[in-house]
N, C-alpha and C positions, 0 to 999 in steps of 0.2 A: 797581089792577091789579098783579098779581105778575109781575115780569120776572126770569126765572132766567138766570144765567150758564151757558152750556151745559156748560162744564167746571167741575165743583165745585171742583177743586183749582186755583184761580186766585188769584194775588196781584195786586191792583190797586194801582198805585203812583201817587198824585197828587204831583207835584213841580213845582217852579218857583221862581223867585227870591222874595225878600221882597216882600210887597205884591201877589202875584198871586192871593190869595184861595183858598188851598188848602183851608183848613178849611171855609169856607162852600160852596165849589163841590163838595167831596167830600160834604158833608152833603146838599146838594140832589140830587146824583146818587144817594145812598142812598135818599132819599125817593122819587125817580123809580123806582128798582128795586123798592122796597116789599118787600124780602126780608129778614125779620128774622133769617135764618140767617147773614147776612154778618157777620163779625167785624171791627169797626173797631179798629185799634190806633194810638194816638197817642203819639208820642215826647214831645211837650210835656206830655201828661197824666201820663206816667210821671215826667218831671222834676218837675212841680209836686207830685205826691204825695210824692216823696222829699225835695224841699225842705222840705215841711211836717214830715216825719218826722225828718230828720237836721239840717237847717239848714246854714249855712256862715258862716264868719267873714270870709272875704276872697275875692278873685277866684281865687286858686290853689285853695282848697278847693272853690269852686263848679265850677271846670273839672274837678277830679278827680271830684266827685260826678256831674257830667254825663256823664263817660265811663262810670261805673258804670251810669248810667241807660241809656246806649246799649246796654250789654251786656244789661241787663234787657229792653230793647226787642227785641233780636235773639232772646233766649231765649223771649220771649212769642210772637214769630212762629213760632219753631221748634215750640213746643208746639201752636199752632193748626194748623200744617202736619201734625204728627204725628196730629192729630185729623181731618185731611182737610177742614178748614174753608175756605170761600171767605173771603179776607182783603182788607181795604182798609187801606192805610197812607197817611198824608199828612205831608209835611215837605219843607223845601227840600233834598232829597237831592242830593248832588253826587258827584264821582268818588271821594271818600274812602269813601263808603258802598257803592259799586257792587260791589266784590269780595265782601263778606260777603253782600249780598243775592243775588248770582249763585250763591254757594256754597249757600245755603239752597234756592234754586229748583232747582238741579241735584240736591242731595241728596234732596229730597222729590218730585222729578219734577212740579214745578208749572208751570202756564202763567202767564206774566207779561204784564201790560199796563201800560205806562207812559203815563199821561195827563199830558202836559207843558203846563203853563199858562204863557202868555207874553203880554207886551204891551210897549209902549215904555218906556224907562228913566224918562222924566219921570212917567209915570203911576204906576209902582211906587214911585218916590221920594216922591211926594205921599201915596200911601196909607200907606207906612211911617211917614212923619213924623207923619201924623194918628193912626195907631194908637198911637204912643208917648205921645200926650197923653191917652189914654183911661185912666181910673182903675180900670176893672173888670178890667184885666189882672192876672194874679198878680204880686205885688210882686217875686217872685224874678227876673222877667225884667228888672227895672230896678235892683235893688240888688245890691251886691257883699258884703253882709253881711245875713243874714236868719235869724231863728229865729221860728217861728210863735208860740211862747210869749211872746215879748217884743215882737213886731211891733206897731207902731201906725201908722196912716195918716200921722201927722206925719213919719215917717221919709222919706216920699217928697218932702217939701218941700225936702230938701237935695239931691235928685237933679236934675241939670240936664235939663230937657226940651227943650233946644236941639238940634234935629236937625242931623246933619252936612250940610255943603253938598252940592249935587248932585254936584260933582266928587269929594268925599270918598266919597260913597255909591257912585258908579260904580267908583272905584278899589278900594273894599273888597270888591266882588263880581266884579270883572272876571276874576279868575283861576278862578272857580268855574263849572263846567259843570253846570247844574242838570238837564239832560236826561240821565238815566242810561242811557236807551235799552236797557231790559231787555224782551225779548219784543216784542210789538206796541207800536209807538209812535204815540200819537194826540196831535198838537199841537192845542191849543185856545186861541184868541185870547180873552183875558179883559179886553180894553179896556173892553167894556161887558158886565157880567155877565148882563144881560137877554137878550143874543143867544146865550148858550151853548146849544147844541142837544144835550140829553141823550139824545134818541132817536137822533141820529146817532152819538154815542159808543157807545151800547149796541149798535146795529146793526153797527158796525165790529168790536166784540168778538165778536159772534155769528158774523159772516161769517168772521172770521179763525180762530176755533176750529173752525168746520165744515170749513174748508179744510185745517187742519193735523191733523185726526183721522185 
């Protein structure tokens, strides 16, 4: 069944802290909508593409490349807005990202929906620690020196897979407010992914856009 977002010019923002399942939840929401016209733009996918193209030799180069990737991410959103596409983005967006996203929303007269995923700190800590043990992640997430041409899986053997302590994890994200609160804000409890009600999320978007037209 095809479920259309009433306002074609909509930016759907999936955000939340590390371990809240943004990629998986946004993919399941897209499958629920079953609308192939929606454009998904992933900042992580842009980073991984450019890591493979350019590579980096140290943490400083990686940080600089990631900033360029962020600019490409914004430019990609801008292009799709210029084409009047319905757009879905997912990332742990926090207050640093809010002004630019707001600028794009205002410039192209888009309706924004922030789907804020949350759960308790212990749950996201465990999920994040487990994720870093998975070998199918792009190695650029774990290495501070990476070139596709010379990379071998053995390079990961020297990477510490020891997760930060719970206290270190909380301290590292305590200053970040992942709910950027752009447009309609829909908080979603993801303690148990099986209980996420995609119909409820969709209906809230539909009702909001009908009221604001």
